[in-house]
C-alpha positions as CSV (number, residue, x, y, z in Angstrom):
1,M,-2.6,5.8,10.0
2,P,-3.4,6.0,13.7
3,E,-0.9,8.0,15.8
4,D,-0.2,5.1,18.1
5,E,0.5,2.6,15.3
6,R,4.1,1.5,14.8
7,R,5.3,2.5,11.3
8,V,8.5,2.6,9.3
9,I,9.4,6.0,7.7
10,F,11.9,5.7,4.9
11,E,14.6,8.3,4.7
12,K,14.9,7.5,0.9
13,S,11.6,6.5,-0.7
14,I,11.3,3.0,-2.2
15,A,10.1,2.6,-5.8
16,V,6.9,0.5,-5.9
17,Q,3.8,0.3,-8.1
18,I,0.0,0.2,-7.7
19,M,-1.9,-2.1,-10.0
20,A,-5.5,-2.9,-10.7
21,I,-6.9,-6.2,-9.3
22,D,-7.5,-7.3,-12.9
23,G,-4.1,-6.0,-14.1
24,T,-5.6,-3.5,-16.6
25,W,-3.6,-0.6,-15.3
26,A,-0.4,0.1,-13.2
27,R,1.2,3.3,-12.0
28,P,4.7,3.9,-10.6
29,C,4.9,5.4,-7.1
30,T,7.2,5.6,-4.2
31,L,6.7,4.3,-0.7
32,K,7.2,6.9,2.0
33,E,6.1,5.0,5.1
34,I,4.4,1.7,6.0
35,S,2.8,-0.1,8.9
36,D,0.9,-3.3,9.5
37,N,-2.3,-1.7,8.4
38,G,-1.4,0.8,5.6
39,A,1.1,3.0,3.8
40,T,1.7,6.4,2.4
41,L,2.6,6.6,-1.3
42,V,3.8,9.4,-3.6
43,I,2.1,9.0,-7.0
44,E,4.3,9.8,-10.0
45,T,1.5,10.0,-12.7
46,S,-2.2,10.8,-12.7
47,V,-4.6,8.3,-11.1
48,Q,-7.7,10.3,-12.2
49,G,-10.4,8.0,-13.4
50,L,-8.9,4.9,-12.0
51,N,-10.9,2.6,-9.7
52,L,-9.1,2.8,-6.4
53,K,-11.7,1.0,-4.4
54,E,-9.4,-2.1,-4.4
55,F,-6.0,-2.6,-5.9
56,F,-2.6,-4.1,-5.4
57,L,0.5,-2.4,-4.0
58,L,3.4,-4.2,-5.6
59,L,6.4,-4.1,-3.3
60,S,8.8,-6.0,-5.6
61,S,9.6,-5.8,-9.3
62,T,8.6,-9.5,-9.8
63,G,5.3,-9.0,-8.1
64,L,6.0,-11.7,-5.5
65,A,5.6,-9.3,-2.6
66,Y,2.3,-7.4,-2.6
67,R,-0.6,-6.1,-0.5
68,R,-4.2,-5.8,-1.4
69,C,-5.3,-2.1,-0.7
70,E,-8.0,0.4,-0.7
71,L,-7.7,4.2,-0.9
72,D,-7.9,5.9,2.4
73,W,-7.1,9.5,1.5
74,M,-5.5,11.6,-1.3
75,N,-3.7,14.9,-1.0
76,G,-2.0,16.2,-4.1
77,D,0.5,13.6,-5.2
78,Q,0.3,11.7,-1.9
79,M,-2.0,8.8,-1.2
80,G,-2.8,6.9,2.0
81,V,-3.8,3.3,1.6
82,N,-5.3,0.7,4.0
83,F,-4.3,-2.9,3.6
84,L,-7.1,-5.3,3.2
85,H,-6.6,-8.5,5.2
86,Q,-7.8,-11.8,4.0
87,R,-11.2,-12.7,5.4
88,G,-11.3,-15.8,7.6
89,K,-7.6,-16.0,7.9
90,P,-6.3,-14.9,11.3
91,K,-3.2,-12.6,11.4
92,K,0.0,-14.4,12.5
93,P,1.1,-13.3,15.9
94,S,4.3,-11.2,16.2
95,P,7.5,-13.1,16.9
96,G,8.0,-13.7,20.6
97,H,4.2,-13.7,21.3
98,V,2.6,-17.0,22.2
């Protein structure tokens, strides 16, 4: 994540999952920090051999809150992901901005 980007760093990590776009695999992980453009995760099990080109970050146990991601970097059990924004759909402005 860029240094000047606003991000939220969690004192206690939040349990989340990463899941294949087609649903063929899922792995538990914890969310360390998040911003508008990406997140840092701690992976609990091996991701070796998985296609991390594009996948979902499930932020809720029901799967109703999620982000489409791509792998940015990997260092041991930590993973940086970039959020992929929908093409052709402009981002909503922040509250208070017109």
